[in-house]
Biopython code that builds the backbone (N, CA, C, O; Angstrom):
import numpy as np
from Bio.PDB.StructureBuilder import StructureBuilder

atoms = [
    (1, "MET", "N", (52.939, 160.337, 101.808)),
    (1, "MET", "CA", (53.370, 160.112, 103.234)),
    (1, "MET", "C", (54.837, 160.446, 103.021)),
    (1, "MET", "O", (55.481, 160.278, 101.986)),
    (2, "THR", "N", (55.448, 161.177, 104.709)),
    (2, "THR", "CA", (56.530, 161.955, 104.354)),
    (2, "THR", "C", (57.642, 160.961, 104.510)),
    (2, "THR", "O", (57.279, 159.839, 104.864)),
    (3, "THR", "N", (59.065, 161.170, 104.295)),
    (3, "THR", "CA", (59.870, 160.421, 104.887)),
    (3, "THR", "C", (60.412, 160.693, 106.229)),
    (3, "THR", "O", (60.658, 161.881, 106.438)),
    (4, "GLN", "N", (60.650, 159.885, 107.168)),
    (4, "GLN", "CA", (61.150, 160.131, 108.243)),
    (4, "GLN", "C", (62.455, 159.469, 108.616)),
    (4, "GLN", "O", (62.860, 158.535, 107.923)),
    (5, "LYS", "N", (63.124, 159.877, 109.638)),
    (5, "LYS", "CA", (64.384, 159.560, 109.823)),
    (5, "LYS", "C", (64.721, 159.110, 111.269)),
    (5, "LYS", "O", (64.571, 159.888, 112.211)),
    (6, "ASP", "N", (65.224, 157.720, 111.449)),
    (6, "ASP", "CA", (65.187, 157.807, 113.218)),
    (6, "ASP", "C", (66.784, 157.551, 113.125)),
    (6, "ASP", "O", (67.485, 157.282, 112.150)),
    (7, "LYS", "N", (67.097, 157.726, 114.455)),
    (7, "LYS", "CA", (68.455, 157.259, 114.667)),
    (7, "LYS", "C", (68.109, 155.994, 115.572)),
    (7, "LYS", "O", (67.301, 156.212, 116.475)),
    (8, "LEU", "N", (68.486, 155.028, 115.482)),
    (8, "LEU", "CA", (68.919, 153.723, 116.677)),
    (8, "LEU", "C", (70.079, 153.100, 117.047)),
    (8, "LEU", "O", (71.085, 153.104, 116.337)),
    (9, "ILE", "N", (70.006, 152.583, 118.076)),
    (9, "ILE", "CA", (71.345, 152.172, 118.783)),
    (9, "ILE", "C", (70.858, 150.961, 118.900)),
    (9, "ILE", "O", (69.896, 150.606, 119.581)),
    (10, "CYS", "N", (71.844, 150.052, 117.922)),
    (10, "CYS", "CA", (71.591, 148.227, 117.935)),
    (10, "CYS", "C", (72.222, 147.758, 118.998)),
    (10, "CYS", "O", (73.215, 148.135, 119.621)),
    (11, "VAL", "N", (71.310, 146.665, 119.126)),
    (11, "VAL", "CA", (71.668, 145.681, 120.460)),
    (11, "VAL", "C", (72.255, 144.298, 120.331)),
    (11, "VAL", "O", (72.441, 143.463, 121.216)),
    (12, "THR", "N", (72.606, 144.211, 118.528)),
    (12, "THR", "CA", (72.516, 142.916, 118.163)),
    (12, "THR", "C", (74.277, 142.255, 118.949)),
    (12, "THR", "O", (74.657, 141.117, 119.224)),
    (13, "CYS", "N", (74.821, 143.368, 119.053)),
    (13, "CYS", "CA", (76.100, 142.590, 120.047)),
    (13, "CYS", "C", (76.564, 144.042, 120.648)),
    (13, "CYS", "O", (75.957, 145.111, 120.586)),
    (14, "PRO", "N", (78.224, 143.658, 121.437)),
    (14, "PRO", "CA", (78.003, 144.401, 122.184)),
    (14, "PRO", "C", (78.416, 146.079, 121.403)),
    (14, "PRO", "O", (78.197, 147.049, 122.129)),
    (15, "LYS", "N", (78.789, 146.262, 120.474)),
    (15, "LYS", "CA", (79.391, 147.195, 119.915)),
    (15, "LYS", "C", (78.885, 148.522, 119.836)),
    (15, "LYS", "O", (79.450, 149.615, 119.873)),
    (16, "GLY", "N", (76.998, 147.986, 119.650)),
    (16, "GLY", "CA", (76.120, 149.277, 120.236)),
    (16, "GLY", "C", (76.214, 150.143, 118.707)),
    (16, "GLY", "O", (76.166, 151.345, 118.965)),
    (17, "CYS", "N", (76.300, 149.968, 117.623)),
    (17, "CYS", "CA", (76.237, 150.913, 116.781)),
    (17, "CYS", "C", (75.076, 151.451, 116.908)),
    (17, "CYS", "O", (74.007, 151.080, 117.394)),
    (18, "THR", "N", (75.805, 153.278, 115.905)),
    (18, "THR", "CA", (74.644, 153.827, 115.656)),
    (18, "THR", "C", (73.751, 154.081, 114.481)),
    (18, "THR", "O", (73.974, 155.020, 113.716)),
    (19, "LEU", "N", (72.762, 153.278, 114.328)),
    (19, "LEU", "CA", (71.594, 153.515, 113.008)),
    (19, "LEU", "C", (71.039, 154.693, 112.798)),
    (19, "LEU", "O", (70.568, 155.558, 113.538)),
    (20, "GLU", "N", (71.250, 154.510, 111.051)),
    (20, "GLU", "CA", (70.045, 155.821, 111.350)),
    (20, "GLU", "C", (69.160, 155.022, 109.822)),
    (20, "GLU", "O", (69.450, 154.762, 108.654)),
    (21, "VAL", "N", (68.149, 154.899, 110.606)),
    (21, "VAL", "CA", (67.233, 154.296, 109.329)),
    (21, "VAL", "C", (66.099, 155.498, 108.826)),
    (21, "VAL", "O", (65.442, 156.115, 109.665)),
    (22, "ASP", "N", (65.951, 155.755, 107.294)),
    (22, "ASP", "CA", (64.557, 156.130, 106.804)),
    (22, "ASP", "C", (63.827, 155.123, 106.568)),
    (22, "ASP", "O", (64.026, 153.928, 106.352)),
    (23, "HIS", "N", (62.712, 155.977, 106.663)),
    (23, "HIS", "CA", (61.248, 154.854, 106.539)),
    (23, "HIS", "C", (60.258, 155.765, 105.927)),
    (23, "HIS", "O", (60.388, 156.984, 105.824)),
    (24, "GLU", "N", (59.264, 155.057, 105.536)),
    (24, "GLU", "CA", (57.977, 155.900, 105.190)),
    (24, "GLU", "C", (56.704, 155.144, 106.439)),
    (24, "GLU", "O", (55.848, 154.401, 105.959)),
    (25, "GLY", "N", (56.696, 155.393, 107.878)),
    (25, "GLY", "CA", (55.789, 154.525, 108.027)),
    (25, "GLY", "C", (56.477, 153.402, 108.851)),
    (25, "GLY", "O", (57.341, 153.470, 109.725)),
    (26, "ASN", "N", (55.684, 152.124, 108.183)),
    (26, "ASN", "CA", (56.914, 150.788, 108.550)),
    (26, "ASN", "C", (57.354, 150.478, 107.531)),
    (26, "ASN", "O", (57.732, 149.309, 107.605)),
    (27, "THR", "N", (57.612, 151.130, 106.052)),
    (27, "THR", "CA", (58.351, 150.779, 105.580)),
    (27, "THR", "C", (59.562, 151.769, 105.154)),
    (27, "THR", "O", (59.540, 152.885, 104.635)),
    (28, "VAL", "N", (60.648, 150.918, 105.578)),
    (28, "VAL", "CA", (62.464, 150.909, 105.711)),
    (28, "VAL", "C", (62.625, 151.053, 104.091)),
    (28, "VAL", "O", (62.368, 150.228, 103.214)),
    (29, "LEU", "N", (63.258, 152.693, 103.969)),
    (29, "LEU", "CA", (63.856, 152.918, 102.752)),
    (29, "LEU", "C", (64.986, 152.676, 102.715)),
    (29, "LEU", "O", (65.431, 152.226, 101.659)),
    (30, "SER", "N", (65.978, 152.904, 103.977)),
    (30, "SER", "CA", (67.575, 152.478, 103.896)),
    (30, "SER", "C", (67.691, 152.731, 105.710)),
    (30, "SER", "O", (67.163, 153.215, 106.711)),
    (31, "VAL", "N", (68.745, 152.026, 105.189)),
    (31, "VAL", "CA", (69.615, 152.201, 106.581)),
    (31, "VAL", "C", (71.112, 151.682, 106.463)),
    (31, "VAL", "O", (71.623, 150.681, 105.960)),
    (32, "THR", "N", (71.694, 153.016, 107.281)),
    (32, "THR", "CA", (73.077, 153.114, 107.115)),
    (32, "THR", "C", (73.575, 153.252, 108.505)),
    (32, "THR", "O", (72.882, 153.865, 109.318)),
    (33, "GLY", "N", (74.580, 152.800, 108.812)),
    (33, "GLY", "CA", (75.853, 152.339, 109.474)),
    (33, "GLY", "C", (75.396, 151.090, 110.434)),
    (33, "GLY", "O", (74.197, 150.977, 110.688)),
    (34, "GLY", "N", (76.263, 150.223, 110.927)),
    (34, "GLY", "CA", (76.126, 149.323, 111.415)),
    (34, "GLY", "C", (76.535, 147.726, 110.502)),
    (34, "GLY", "O", (77.203, 148.011, 109.508)),
    (35, "CYS", "N", (76.400, 146.897, 110.568)),
    (35, "CYS", "CA", (76.519, 145.813, 109.405)),
    (35, "CYS", "C", (75.127, 145.023, 109.240)),
    (35, "CYS", "O", (74.073, 145.625, 109.444)),
    (36, "LYS", "N", (75.135, 143.960, 108.949)),
    (36, "LYS", "CA", (74.130, 143.278, 107.734)),
    (36, "LYS", "C", (73.240, 142.960, 108.758)),
    (36, "LYS", "O", (72.127, 142.674, 108.316)),
    (37, "ARG", "N", (73.375, 142.889, 110.452)),
    (37, "ARG", "CA", (72.493, 141.888, 111.329)),
    (37, "ARG", "C", (72.194, 143.539, 111.941)),
    (37, "ARG", "O", (71.223, 143.665, 112.686)),
    (38, "GLY", "N", (72.806, 144.442, 111.705)),
    (38, "GLY", "CA", (72.277, 145.512, 112.597)),
    (38, "GLY", "C", (70.626, 146.009, 111.614)),
    (38, "GLY", "O", (69.516, 146.407, 111.967)),
    (39, "HIS", "N", (71.209, 145.738, 110.428)),
    (39, "HIS", "CA", (70.454, 146.317, 109.209)),
    (39, "HIS", "C", (68.908, 145.665, 109.394)),
    (39, "HIS", "O", (67.837, 146.256, 109.262)),
    (40, "GLU", "N", (69.124, 144.363, 109.717)),
    (40, "GLU", "CA", (67.795, 143.391, 110.396)),
    (40, "GLU", "C", (67.267, 144.135, 111.615)),
    (40, "GLU", "O", (66.233, 144.777, 111.802)),
    (41, "TYR", "N", (68.072, 143.907, 112.205)),
    (41, "TYR", "CA", (67.511, 144.452, 113.650)),
    (41, "TYR", "C", (66.384, 146.486, 113.852)),
    (41, "TYR", "O", (65.556, 146.941, 114.641)),
    (42, "ALA", "N", (67.081, 146.970, 112.652)),
    (42, "ALA", "CA", (66.534, 148.205, 112.610)),
    (42, "ALA", "C", (65.145, 148.099, 111.926)),
    (42, "ALA", "O", (64.230, 148.853, 112.258)),
    (43, "ARG", "N", (64.986, 147.038, 110.849)),
    (43, "ARG", "CA", (63.978, 146.579, 110.378)),
    (43, "ARG", "C", (63.048, 145.810, 111.102)),
    (43, "ARG", "O", (62.016, 146.481, 111.138)),
    (44, "GLN", "N", (62.921, 144.989, 111.561)),
    (44, "GLN", "CA", (62.700, 144.475, 112.768)),
    (44, "GLN", "C", (61.632, 145.614, 113.776)),
    (44, "GLN", "O", (60.408, 145.651, 113.903)),
    (45, "GLU", "N", (62.581, 146.339, 114.289)),
    (45, "GLU", "CA", (62.488, 147.212, 115.457)),
    (45, "GLU", "C", (61.632, 147.877, 114.683)),
    (45, "GLU", "O", (60.592, 147.487, 115.214)),
    (46, "LEU", "N", (61.185, 148.792, 113.582)),
    (46, "LEU", "CA", (60.075, 149.045, 113.227)),
    (46, "LEU", "C", (59.088, 148.738, 113.165)),
    (46, "LEU", "O", (58.064, 149.236, 113.633)),
    (47, "VAL", "N", (59.246, 147.920, 112.611)),
    (47, "VAL", "CA", (58.107, 146.772, 112.345)),
    (47, "VAL", "C", (57.461, 146.472, 113.025)),
    (47, "VAL", "O", (56.328, 146.953, 113.058)),
    (48, "ASP", "N", (57.917, 145.434, 113.985)),
    (48, "ASP", "CA", (57.717, 144.622, 115.019)),
    (48, "ASP", "C", (58.541, 144.355, 116.145)),
    (48, "ASP", "O", (59.280, 143.377, 116.258)),
    (49, "PRO", "N", (58.324, 145.602, 117.279)),
    (49, "PRO", "CA", (59.678, 145.592, 118.410)),
    (49, "PRO", "C", (59.155, 144.486, 118.953)),
    (49, "PRO", "O", (57.964, 144.185, 118.881)),
    (50, "ARG", "N", (60.390, 143.568, 119.755)),
    (50, "ARG", "CA", (60.320, 142.598, 120.523)),
    (50, "ARG", "C", (61.277, 142.572, 121.473)),
    (50, "ARG", "O", (62.057, 143.517, 121.360)),
    (51, "ARG", "N", (61.579, 141.601, 122.658)),
    (51, "ARG", "CA", (61.989, 142.057, 123.887)),
    (51, "ARG", "C", (62.210, 140.562, 124.091)),
    (51, "ARG", "O", (61.746, 139.974, 123.115)),
    (52, "LYS", "N", (62.715, 139.752, 124.941)),
    (52, "LYS", "CA", (62.942, 138.636, 125.373)),
    (52, "LYS", "C", (62.668, 139.334, 126.734)),
    (52, "LYS", "O", (62.967, 140.489, 127.039)),
    (53, "VAL", "N", (62.039, 138.402, 127.488)),
    (53, "VAL", "CA", (61.392, 138.855, 128.900)),
    (53, "VAL", "C", (61.889, 138.225, 130.177)),
    (53, "VAL", "O", (61.638, 137.041, 129.952)),
    (54, "ALA", "N", (62.468, 138.272, 131.447)),
    (54, "ALA", "CA", (62.510, 137.941, 132.452)),
    (54, "ALA", "C", (61.800, 138.286, 133.457)),
    (54, "ALA", "O", (61.696, 139.438, 133.877)),
    (55, "SER", "N", (61.051, 136.915, 134.086)),
    (55, "SER", "CA", (60.515, 137.541, 135.348)),
    (55, "SER", "C", (60.709, 136.526, 136.448)),
    (55, "SER", "O", (61.664, 135.991, 137.012)),
    (56, "SER", "N", (59.370, 136.492, 136.510)),
    (56, "SER", "CA", (59.246, 135.315, 138.412)),
    (56, "SER", "C", (58.080, 135.351, 138.511)),
    (56, "SER", "O", (57.472, 136.421, 138.475)),
    (57, "VAL", "N", (57.331, 133.880, 138.699)),
    (57, "VAL", "CA", (55.805, 133.730, 139.487)),
    (57, "VAL", "C", (56.194, 133.012, 140.719)),
    (57, "VAL", "O", (57.357, 132.770, 141.040)),
    (58, "ARG", "N", (55.105, 132.680, 141.404)),
    (58, "ARG", "CA", (55.183, 132.278, 142.754)),
    (58, "ARG", "C", (54.575, 130.632, 142.469)),
    (58, "ARG", "O", (53.723, 130.021, 141.823)),
    (59, "ILE", "N", (55.811, 130.413, 143.569)),
    (59, "ILE", "CA", (56.008, 129.051, 143.793)),
    (59, "ILE", "C", (55.320, 128.127, 144.980)),
    (59, "ILE", "O", (55.823, 128.193, 146.102)),
    (60, "LYS", "N", (54.388, 127.424, 144.799)),
    (60, "LYS", "CA", (54.601, 126.818, 146.374)),
    (60, "LYS", "C", (54.939, 125.270, 146.755)),
    (60, "LYS", "O", (54.703, 124.313, 146.018)),
    (61, "GLY", "N", (55.317, 125.231, 147.570)),
    (61, "GLY", "CA", (55.886, 124.299, 148.137)),
    (61, "GLY", "C", (57.593, 124.107, 147.701)),
    (61, "GLY", "O", (58.216, 123.046, 147.660)),
    (62, "ALA", "N", (57.906, 124.962, 147.515)),
    (62, "ALA", "CA", (59.559, 124.980, 147.123)),
    (62, "ALA", "C", (59.953, 125.896, 148.288)),
    (62, "ALA", "O", (59.233, 126.479, 149.097)),
    (63, "ILE", "N", (61.689, 125.861, 148.121)),
    (63, "ILE", "CA", (62.218, 126.543, 149.278)),
    (63, "ILE", "C", (61.931, 127.890, 149.017)),
    (63, "ILE", "O", (61.280, 128.578, 149.804)),
    (64, "HIS", "N", (62.285, 128.214, 148.182)),
    (64, "HIS", "CA", (61.802, 129.797, 147.422)),
    (64, "HIS", "C", (60.638, 130.352, 147.375)),
    (64, "HIS", "O", (59.828, 129.433, 147.262)),
    (65, "PRO", "N", (60.033, 131.482, 147.403)),
    (65, "PRO", "CA", (58.570, 131.659, 146.866)),
    (65, "PRO", "C", (58.614, 131.821, 145.730)),
    (65, "PRO", "O", (57.678, 131.226, 145.195)),
    (66, "LEU", "N", (59.470, 132.532, 144.774)),
    (66, "LEU", "CA", (59.343, 133.019, 143.774)),
    (66, "LEU", "C", (60.083, 131.834, 142.402)),
    (66, "LEU", "O", (61.095, 131.413, 142.962)),
    (67, "LEU", "N", (60.052, 131.444, 141.569)),
    (67, "LEU", "CA", (60.445, 131.017, 140.624)),
    (67, "LEU", "C", (60.377, 132.179, 139.480)),
    (67, "LEU", "O", (59.533, 133.017, 139.162)),
    (68, "PRO", "N", (61.852, 131.769, 138.953)),
    (68, "PRO", "CA", (62.614, 133.003, 137.882)),
    (68, "PRO", "C", (61.753, 132.106, 136.512)),
    (68, "PRO", "O", (61.574, 130.889, 136.537)),
    (69, "VAL", "N", (61.280, 133.065, 135.324)),
    (69, "VAL", "CA", (60.546, 132.667, 134.272)),
    (69, "VAL", "C", (61.223, 133.240, 132.996)),
    (69, "VAL", "O", (61.839, 134.278, 133.238)),
    (70, "TYR", "N", (61.253, 132.988, 132.191)),
    (70, "TYR", "CA", (61.538, 133.720, 131.050)),
    (70, "TYR", "C", (60.854, 133.527, 129.584)),
    (70, "TYR", "O", (60.565, 132.337, 129.458)),
    (71, "THR", "N", (60.661, 133.933, 128.967)),
    (71, "THR", "CA", (60.021, 133.849, 127.324)),
    (71, "THR", "C", (61.107, 132.535, 126.357)),
    (71, "THR", "O", (62.257, 132.096, 126.368)),
    (72, "SER", "N", (60.136, 132.401, 125.797)),
    (72, "SER", "CA", (60.853, 131.239, 124.681)),
    (72, "SER", "C", (61.648, 131.706, 123.771)),
    (72, "SER", "O", (62.595, 131.130, 123.237)),
    (73, "ALA", "N", (61.241, 132.797, 123.593)),
    (73, "ALA", "CA", (61.259, 133.479, 122.154)),
    (73, "ALA", "C", (61.169, 135.255, 122.617)),
    (73, "ALA", "O", (60.971, 135.545, 123.796)),
    (74, "PRO", "N", (61.322, 136.240, 121.658)),
    (74, "PRO", "CA", (61.584, 137.486, 121.726)),
    (74, "PRO", "C", (60.034, 137.940, 121.647)),
    (74, "PRO", "O", (59.201, 137.585, 120.813)),
    (75, "PHE", "N", (59.898, 138.678, 122.562)),
    (75, "PHE", "CA", (57.868, 138.755, 123.068)),
    (75, "PHE", "C", (57.518, 140.375, 122.412)),
    (75, "PHE", "O", (57.928, 141.411, 122.934)),
    (76, "PRO", "N", (56.686, 140.310, 121.182)),
    (76, "PRO", "CA", (56.040, 141.579, 121.030)),
    (76, "PRO", "C", (56.121, 142.472, 122.485)),
    (76, "PRO", "O", (55.730, 142.066, 123.580)),
    (77, "LYS", "N", (56.605, 143.513, 122.255)),
    (77, "LYS", "CA", (56.841, 145.018, 123.031)),
    (77, "LYS", "C", (55.548, 145.402, 123.441)),
    (77, "LYS", "O", (55.349, 145.572, 124.644)),
    (78, "GLY", "N", (54.726, 145.549, 122.703)),
    (78, "GLY", "CA", (53.797, 146.355, 123.272)),
    (78, "GLY", "C", (52.685, 145.362, 124.032)),
    (78, "GLY", "O", (51.684, 145.874, 124.531)),
    (79, "LEU", "N", (52.957, 143.586, 124.113)),
    (79, "LEU", "CA", (52.670, 143.358, 124.414)),
    (79, "LEU", "C", (52.893, 143.073, 126.540)),
    (79, "LEU", "O", (52.364, 142.541, 127.516)),
    (80, "ILE", "N", (54.018, 143.872, 126.118)),
    (80, "ILE", "CA", (54.746, 143.089, 127.570)),
    (80, "ILE", "C", (54.200, 143.313, 129.005)),
    (80, "ILE", "O", (54.277, 142.583, 129.993)),
    (81, "PRO", "N", (53.592, 144.607, 128.827)),
    (81, "PRO", "CA", (52.709, 144.995, 130.380)),
    (81, "PRO", "C", (51.837, 144.187, 130.237)),
    (81, "PRO", "O", (51.838, 143.452, 131.225)),
    (82, "LYS", "N", (51.033, 143.894, 129.495)),
    (82, "LYS", "CA", (49.646, 142.877, 129.514)),
    (82, "LYS", "C", (50.362, 141.273, 130.233)),
    (82, "LYS", "O", (49.696, 140.552, 130.975)),
    (83, "LEU", "N", (51.403, 141.049, 129.934)),
    (83, "LEU", "CA", (52.406, 140.030, 130.273)),
    (83, "LEU", "C", (52.722, 139.829, 131.273)),
    (83, "LEU", "O", (52.470, 138.738, 131.785)),
    (84, "LEU", "N", (53.377, 140.772, 131.920)),
    (84, "LEU", "CA", (53.486, 141.181, 133.616)),
    (84, "LEU", "C", (52.679, 140.636, 134.707)),
    (84, "LEU", "O", (52.808, 139.969, 135.733)),
    (85, "ILE", "N", (51.564, 141.377, 133.836)),
    (85, "ILE", "CA", (49.964, 141.393, 134.982)),
    (85, "ILE", "C", (49.630, 139.656, 134.819)),
    (85, "ILE", "O", (49.067, 138.957, 135.663)),
    (86, "GLN", "N", (50.137, 139.236, 133.531)),
    (86, "GLN", "CA", (49.274, 137.796, 133.658)),
    (86, "GLN", "C", (50.347, 137.226, 134.913)),
    (86, "GLN", "O", (49.893, 136.836, 135.989)),
    (87, "LEU", "N", (51.700, 137.237, 134.636)),
    (87, "LEU", "CA", (52.299, 136.512, 135.494)),
    (87, "LEU", "C", (51.939, 136.734, 136.801)),
    (87, "LEU", "O", (51.714, 135.820, 137.594)),
    (88, "ARG", "N", (51.873, 137.939, 137.073)),
    (88, "ARG", "CA", (51.224, 138.152, 138.724)),
    (88, "ARG", "C", (50.322, 137.462, 139.253)),
    (88, "ARG", "O", (49.978, 137.596, 140.428)),
    (89, "SER", "N", (49.785, 136.568, 138.376)),
    (89, "SER", "CA", (48.117, 136.143, 139.166)),
    (89, "SER", "C", (48.950, 134.458, 138.983)),
    (89, "SER", "O", (48.363, 133.646, 139.698)),
    (90, "VAL", "N", (49.953, 133.921, 138.326)),
    (90, "VAL", "CA", (50.284, 132.978, 138.312)),
    (90, "VAL", "C", (50.988, 132.298, 139.375)),
    (90, "VAL", "O", (51.853, 132.885, 140.026)),
    (91, "GLU", "N", (50.701, 131.206, 139.570)),
    (91, "GLU", "CA", (50.987, 130.489, 140.835)),
    (91, "GLU", "C", (51.082, 128.600, 140.801)),
    (91, "GLU", "O", (50.111, 127.843, 140.820)),
    (92, "VAL", "N", (52.562, 128.202, 140.747)),
    (92, "VAL", "CA", (52.913, 126.132, 140.218)),
    (92, "VAL", "C", (53.161, 125.860, 141.475)),
    (92, "VAL", "O", (53.580, 126.618, 142.349)),
    (93, "ASN", "N", (52.962, 125.053, 141.519)),
    (93, "ASN", "CA", (53.334, 124.241, 142.938)),
    (93, "ASN", "C", (54.925, 122.961, 142.465)),
    (93, "ASN", "O", (55.024, 122.124, 141.567)),
    (94, "ALA", "N", (55.822, 123.354, 143.478)),
    (94, "ALA", "CA", (56.769, 122.776, 143.356)),
    (94, "ALA", "C", (56.409, 120.696, 143.188)),
    (94, "ALA", "O", (55.416, 120.162, 143.682)),
    (95, "PRO", "N", (57.424, 119.996, 142.454)),
    (95, "PRO", "CA", (58.357, 120.452, 142.024)),
    (95, "PRO", "C", (58.571, 120.927, 140.514)),
    (95, "PRO", "O", (58.046, 120.167, 139.701)),
    (96, "VAL", "N", (59.237, 122.031, 139.974)),
    (96, "VAL", "CA", (59.366, 122.348, 138.642)),
    (96, "VAL", "C", (61.015, 122.000, 138.408)),
    (96, "VAL", "O", (61.974, 121.955, 139.178)),
    (97, "THR", "N", (60.828, 121.753, 136.779)),
    (97, "THR", "CA", (62.243, 121.432, 136.388)),
    (97, "THR", "C", (62.815, 122.456, 135.409)),
    (97, "THR", "O", (61.949, 123.259, 135.063)),
    (98, "THR", "N", (63.990, 122.666, 134.869)),
    (98, "THR", "CA", (64.471, 124.002, 134.233)),
    (98, "THR", "C", (63.609, 123.467, 133.083)),
    (98, "THR", "O", (63.266, 122.316, 132.810)),
    (99, "ASN", "N", (63.259, 125.128, 132.249)),
    (99, "ASN", "CA", (62.739, 124.886, 130.815)),
    (99, "ASN", "C", (61.587, 123.956, 130.376)),
    (99, "ASN", "O", (61.282, 123.566, 129.249)),
    (100, "GLN", "N", (60.803, 123.610, 132.085)),
    (100, "GLN", "CA", (59.672, 123.367, 132.051)),
    (100, "GLN", "C", (58.411, 124.477, 131.666)),
    (100, "GLN", "O", (58.200, 125.388, 132.467)),
    (101, "VAL", "N", (57.524, 124.365, 130.329)),
    (101, "VAL", "CA", (56.367, 125.357, 130.445)),
    (101, "VAL", "C", (55.465, 125.432, 131.458)),
    (101, "VAL", "O", (54.654, 124.596, 131.857)),
    (102, "ILE", "N", (55.786, 126.909, 131.952)),
    (102, "ILE", "CA", (54.668, 127.399, 133.130)),
    (102, "ILE", "C", (53.228, 128.176, 132.172)),
    (102, "ILE", "O", (52.116, 127.970, 132.657)),
    (103, "LEU", "N", (53.263, 128.578, 131.556)),
    (103, "LEU", "CA", (51.980, 128.736, 130.557)),
    (103, "LEU", "C", (52.583, 128.678, 128.618)),
    (103, "LEU", "O", (53.608, 128.917, 127.980)),
    (104, "GLN", "N", (51.771, 128.406, 128.472)),
    (104, "GLN", "CA", (51.823, 127.570, 126.750)),
    (104, "GLN", "C", (51.287, 128.879, 125.963)),
    (104, "GLN", "O", (50.417, 129.602, 126.447)),
    (105, "ASP", "N", (51.913, 129.125, 124.654)),
    (105, "ASP", "CA", (51.329, 130.206, 123.847)),
    (105, "ASP", "C", (50.558, 130.977, 124.409)),
    (105, "ASP", "O", (49.328, 130.947, 124.366)),
    (106, "VAL", "N", (51.573, 132.077, 125.247)),
    (106, "VAL", "CA", (50.891, 132.996, 125.977)),
    (106, "VAL", "C", (50.200, 134.360, 124.824)),
    (106, "VAL", "O", (50.961, 135.074, 124.173)),
    (107, "PHE", "N", (48.711, 134.496, 124.770)),
    (107, "PHE", "CA", (47.691, 135.732, 123.795)),
    (107, "PHE", "C", (48.305, 135.037, 122.227)),
    (107, "PHE", "O", (48.685, 135.787, 121.328)),
    (108, "GLY", "N", (48.322, 133.789, 122.113)),
    (108, "GLY", "CA", (48.485, 133.523, 120.382)),
    (108, "GLY", "C", (49.257, 133.939, 119.969)),
    (108, "GLY", "O", (49.217, 134.117, 118.752)),
    (109, "THR", "N", (50.524, 134.379, 120.783)),
    (109, "THR", "CA", (51.640, 134.761, 120.441)),
    (109, "THR", "C", (52.844, 133.232, 119.245)),
    (109, "THR", "O", (53.638, 133.228, 118.304)),
    (110, "GLY", "N", (52.160, 132.225, 120.208)),
    (110, "GLY", "CA", (53.249, 131.056, 119.806)),
    (110, "GLY", "C", (54.468, 130.600, 120.788)),
    (110, "GLY", "O", (55.047, 129.529, 120.973)),
    (111, "ILE", "N", (54.572, 131.737, 121.258)),
    (111, "ILE", "CA", (55.459, 131.992, 122.776)),
    (111, "ILE", "C", (55.221, 131.501, 124.146)),
    (111, "ILE", "O", (54.510, 132.062, 124.979)),
    (112, "ASP", "N", (56.097, 130.036, 124.359)),
    (112, "ASP", "CA", (56.057, 129.871, 125.982)),
    (112, "ASP", "C", (56.511, 130.767, 126.784)),
    (112, "ASP", "O", (57.222, 131.627, 126.263)),
    (113, "ILE", "N", (56.206, 130.874, 128.574)),
    (113, "ILE", "CA", (56.740, 131.441, 129.206)),
    (113, "ILE", "C", (57.581, 129.471, 129.963)),
    (113, "ILE", "O", (56.944, 128.446, 130.205)),
    (114, "LEU", "N", (58.874, 129.677, 130.078)),
    (114, "LEU", "CA", (59.902, 128.934, 130.587)),
    (114, "LEU", "C", (60.166, 128.598, 131.522)),
    (114, "LEU", "O", (61.354, 128.917, 131.538)),
    (115, "ALA", "N", (59.865, 127.889, 132.954)),
    (115, "ALA", "CA", (61.190, 127.828, 134.299)),
    (115, "ALA", "C", (62.492, 128.427, 133.381)),
    (115, "ALA", "O", (62.798, 128.345, 132.192)),
    (116, "SER", "N", (63.194, 129.188, 134.786)),
    (116, "SER", "CA", (64.800, 129.342, 134.266)),
    (116, "SER", "C", (65.495, 128.653, 135.360)),
    (116, "SER", "O", (66.725, 128.680, 135.395)),
    (117, "ARG", "N", (64.748, 127.978, 136.344)),
    (117, "ARG", "CA", (65.796, 127.280, 137.205)),
    (117, "ARG", "C", (64.877, 125.615, 137.727)),
    (117, "ARG", "O", (63.822, 125.226, 137.225)),
    (118, "GLU", "N", (65.404, 125.136, 138.465)),
    (118, "GLU", "CA", (64.762, 123.727, 138.805)),
    (118, "GLU", "C", (64.492, 124.361, 140.653)),
    (118, "GLU", "O", (65.283, 124.917, 141.415)),
    (119, "MET", "N", (63.340, 124.042, 140.799)),
    (119, "MET", "CA", (63.050, 124.035, 142.099)),
    (119, "MET", "C", (62.591, 122.890, 142.394)),
    (119, "MET", "O", (61.762, 122.463, 141.590)),
    (120, "GLN", "N", (63.008, 121.774, 143.879)),
    (120, "GLN", "CA", (62.359, 120.673, 144.049)),
    (120, "GLN", "C", (61.678, 121.274, 145.292)),
    (120, "GLN", "O", (61.831, 122.332, 145.901)),
    (121, "LYS", "N", (60.721, 120.015, 145.472)),
    (121, "LYS", "CA", (59.436, 120.259, 146.768)),
    (121, "LYS", "C", (60.267, 119.682, 147.998)),
    (121, "LYS", "O", (61.015, 118.710, 148.105)),
    (122, "ILE", "N", (59.703, 120.982, 149.165)),
    (122, "ILE", "CA", (60.103, 120.383, 150.014)),
    (122, "ILE", "C", (59.658, 119.680, 151.172)),
    (122, "ILE", "O", (58.630, 120.148, 151.661)),
    (123, "SER", "N", (60.113, 118.750, 151.711)),
    (123, "SER", "CA", (59.220, 117.846, 152.755)),
    (123, "SER", "C", (58.817, 118.884, 153.749)),
    (123, "SER", "O", (59.358, 119.984, 153.633)),
    (124, "PRO", "N", (57.880, 118.690, 154.785)),
    (124, "PRO", "CA", (57.436, 119.538, 155.665)),
    (124, "PRO", "C", (57.756, 118.451, 156.836)),
    (124, "PRO", "O", (57.471, 117.321, 157.235)),
    (125, "ALA", "N", (58.720, 119.846, 157.158)),
    (125, "ALA", "CA", (59.446, 119.311, 158.623)),
    (125, "ALA", "C", (58.828, 118.622, 160.309)),
    (125, "ALA", "O", (59.637, 118.320, 161.187)),
]
sb = StructureBuilder()
sb.init_structure("model")
sb.init_model(0)
sb.init_chain("A")
sb.init_seg("    ")
for serial, (resi, resn, name, xyz) in enumerate(atoms, 1):
    if name == "N":
        sb.init_residue(resn, " ", resi, " ")
    sb.init_atom(name, np.array(xyz, "f"), 0.0, 1.0, " ", f" {name:<3s}", serial, name[0])
structure = sb.get_structure()
């Protein structure tokens, strides 16, 4: 296998350091630039890239039609499109509390979808 060299921009802090990564497939040989946290980020990004996801789901009986939600942990990047399709089909009923689990263990990842805010049930007028 041949050694490849990739450049990444670290996102672990606001500095945005440029990292140079030498690797053979998923095996990281060296990381230059940035700090220790940046080196860990580069290794993670090559082997199993993950992102925090924020979106919304439909909610019935609340003042707003959509409830903001987020992932409880960084989610596998390759599964994000599938997650967004899944979220489009979700509808919850008010009331909802902040950090309430909306979907549990999505796709067997151990990651939950949580409510970003509280939504009270509206009373019929």
